[in-house]
N, C-alpha and C positions, 0 to 999 in steps of 0.2 A: 640355578647355576651355583656351584660350590666355589668358595673362596678359600684358597690354601696358601697364604703367604709363606708358611714354613717350608714350602717346596723349594724356595730359592736358597735355603740354607743347606740343602743336601750336597754332598760331594758330587761333582759332575764327572762321569766316566762315559758319557755318551758320544755321539758323533760330533766331530769338530770340522766345520766347514773351512775351506781355504778362503782367505781374505781375497776379494776380487782385486784384480790388477787396477791400480789407480792411474797409471801413466798411459793414457790412451791417446793416439795421434788425433790431430784435428781433422785430418782427412785420411781415409783408408781406401786405397784403390780396390782392394779385395772385398770391401763391404758393399753388398748389393743395395744398400739404402743411401749411400753417399752420392753426391752429385757426380754426374758423368760416368757412373759405374754401370756395368752390365748386369741385368737380372735374367730371370729364366727366359728361355727361347730367344735370347739375343736382344731383348728390349734394353735400350740405354736410357738411363735417367737424364732428365734435363739438368742444366747447370743452375739449379734452383738456389735462391738466395734467402728464402724465408721458410715457408712450409711447402710440403709436396704430398699430394694424395694420389693414390692409384689403386686399382683393383688388385686384391691379393693374388699373387701368381699361383698359390696353392690353397684355394679357398676351401673352408669346411662346409660352405653352403653354396648351392647353385640356384640360379634364378629359374632354370629350366626344370620341368618335370623329369624324373628319372624314367627311362624307358627300358634300361637293361634289367635283367633279373638280378636281384640283390638278396642278401640275407634277410632283408625286411620283407621280401615276398613270402618267405617261409613263415615269418612271424605273423604276417597278415592272414595266412591261412589258419594259424592257431587262433588269431583274434576272431575270425569269422565263427570258429567253433565255440569260443567262450568270450563273447563280446563284453561281458560285465567283469571279467577277471583279467584278461590280457589285452592291452591296447598298444598298437604300434602304428605309426604313420610316417610318411615322408615329410621332412621339413625343407622348405625352399627359402632362398634369401640371397643376400649379397654380402661379401666380405671386402672391406676397404682397409688400406693401411695409410696412416697419417704420420709423415716424418715431421717432427716438431722443429727441426733446425738442420741446416746443412752441416753443422759442426758435429763430427763423429764423437767428440770427447765431452759433450755436455749432457745435462739431464735437466729435468724440470727445475730442480733446486738451483741450478746454475745458469738458467736462462734469465734474461732481463724480463721485467714485468711487461714491457712493450712487446717482446717476442712471445711471451705467454698469451698476451691479449690476441695476437694473431692466431695462435692455436685455438683459443676459445672461439674466435670468429669462424675458423674452419670447421670446428665441431658443429657449430650452429648451422652453417650453410649446408654441411653434409646431412645433418639430421633433418633439415627442412626438405632437401631434395629427395632423400630416400623415403622419408615419412610421407611424402605426397604421392608416392606410387601406390597403385591399387593393390599390388601383390605384397605389400609390406604392412605388418601390423605392429612392429616394435623395432626401435633403433637403439642398440646397446653400444655405447661409447666406453672404451676401457683401455687401460695400459697395464701391461705386465713389465715390471722393472726387475732386472737381475736374474741370473741363472737359477737362483733359489726358487723363483716363481715361474720358471719355464721360459723366460725370454731367450730367444735364440740369437739375438744380436744386441750388442750394447749401444748401438746408435739410438738416439732419443726418438722414440716412436710409440704410437699406440695403434689401436685397431677400432674399427666400427663394424659390427655385425648387425645387419638388418634382417629380421626374421619375419616369416609370414604370420606367425602366431606369437602370443605373449609367453615369454619364457617362465620357468617355474618360480624363480625368486621374485621378479616383479609381480607375478600373479599372486603370490602370498602377501606381498605388501599391499596390493590393491584390495585384497580381502580385508586386511586390517584397516585400511583407510575407510572402506565402505561400512565397516562395523560401527563407526562412530558418527555422531550427528555433527560434530565439529572436526576441524582438521587436526589429526593426530600430531603431525610434526610442527604445526604452528604452536600448539600447546607445549610440545617438548622443547622447542627453541626458547620459549618464554621461561620455562622452568629452569633450563640450564643457564641462561643468562642471569636469571634472578639469583641462583645459587652460586654460580661461578667456579666451583671447585673442580668441575670436570672440563671447563673451557680451556683449550690450549692457546688459541689466538682468535682474534676477531677484527672486523673493520665495520664500516658503516652499513654494509649490505650482507655480510656473511659471518658465520660463526663456525669454528672447528672445535669439536668436542670429542673426548673419549666417551662413547656412549655407555650408559649405565649397564647395558646388557652385553658389553663387548666380550668376545670370546678370545680373540688374539690379544696379547699383552699390550701392544701399542696401537690397537685398532682405533680409527677415528672416523667421524662422520662430519661432512661439510654441508652446512645448511644455509639457505638464504633466509634472512630475517623476515622477509615478507612472503606472502603466499604466491610464489611463482610455480607454475605446474611443470615447466620444462625450460631447457636452456634458451629456446627461441623467444621466451617471454622476458628475458633479461634486458634491461635498458643499457645504453652505452656505459653509464657510470657503474652499473652492476657487473657488466662484463669486465671492466677495469678491476673492480673489487674481487671478482673471482680469480683473475690472474694473480692479484696480490696475495690472496689467501693461500692459493696453491703453492706459490713460491715460498711463502713464510713457513707453511706447514712442512713441506718437503725438505727445506733447509734444516729445520729442527730435527727431522728424521735422520738426515745425514750426520748432523753434529752429535747425535745421541751416542753413537759408537765410533764416530769419525771414520765412516765407511760409506760407500755407495749403498744406501739402505734399500733393500728389496721390498717390493710390495705389489699387490694387485689393486688397482683403483678403477672404479667405474661409476658412471652417472646413472641414476634411476629417475625417470620422469614419466609423464603421461604416455599411454600407448598411442600409436599412430593409426588408429582405426577410424578416425573421423568423428569420434564422440568427444564431448566437452571434457569429461573427466575432471570436474571441479574438485573432486576429492584428493587429487594427486598434489604432492608437495615435492618439488625437485630436491634431490640430495645426492651426495657422492660418498661412496664407501671407500676407505683405505684399509686393506688387510695386509699388514706386514708380519713376516714370520719370526723375526729376530726376538730373542728373549733376554739373554744375559750379556751378550757381547756381539761383536762383529762375526764371531765364529760359532755361536751357539744358537740354535733354532729351537722354537717350541714345536713339539710334535703332538698331534692328536692321536692318541693310542689308548688301548685298554678301556678303562671306565669312561674316558671322555668320548670315545666312539660309540660305546655300547650303553652308557648311562647318561651322563651329563657333563658338559665341559667344566673344567676347573680353572679358576683365575689364579695365575701365578703371582699377581699383584692386583690390588684393587684399581678400578678405573680412576679413582681420585689420585692414587699414587702415580699411575702412568701419566695422567695429565700434568701433575706437578713436575715430573721429570722432563716432560716435553716443554712445558712452559719455561723451565730453567735454562733451556738451550738458547744460545745466541741466534739471532737472525742473520748474522754474517757467516757465510759458509766457511767451514774449517779450511778448505783449500784456498780460500781467498784472503785469509789472514796474513798479515805481515810476519815473517819469521822473527823469533825473539833473538835479539843480539846477545851474544855470549862473550864474556870477557876472557 
């Protein structure tokens, strides 16, 4: 990976994003994720007071086998003719939506730790239930925040996609885990804690770091200190600690440019195939696109797509900037009295 700090000194004439609207109502009757609102096909949400989980009304995956002729059928015929060159298959699964709060105007950074603990518990319950199914091989928990990351609704929510097979990214990670005789991430946590310069924040059970290999400027990795393979192995105290670290990290993100900071976040843990997978170490990735301000994004183009990513600032510098941010959200601060 190339490091090019001088790129930040160039005059910027690229795309300028509109700053997201900060004044969002606590309840929006037109929002299909709010309590008491109508969703697709006339389904009405309950008057929920904490979290709310439902099957995605427009799922990307279906639990049933496809029976209609699709473009994959044509690909399948090509695959039959060249089985070692072209491979296409159907993927089945389940898509769920998790509303983090009934409040339309909040986000992970502005939820209480107690409210986030309830979200953690829901993630674990859903992962256990879906992972116990014989037709599911992996459960992916994730959140897309902000229009810049494709979120179609500002209401605080995430998704769970449970797939029949192991997706590409976790599969690559599993190969890396299996290639070592000791746990890769146990060693990495110890290294980062010992050095400290890429650590953003931590507590008794979790560490948030800007990883040495980060591609996005303020990319972070959230890791348990001990060797837990998946969310369902976390103790009650560790669940509290996860809620704490998520709030502290996302608050720093929002404070960095004093804007609702967009990101894609997701947990990677052991597959749900019934095997022990002692090689796995639970972790969460945060991939935020903002680079210079609330309105300037990093784009992967040219050499970065065709050659190798370039770092606009070092991971140590990114961690230093995030560490310097207050853990009090900028919207919760008292206004400064002016004479």
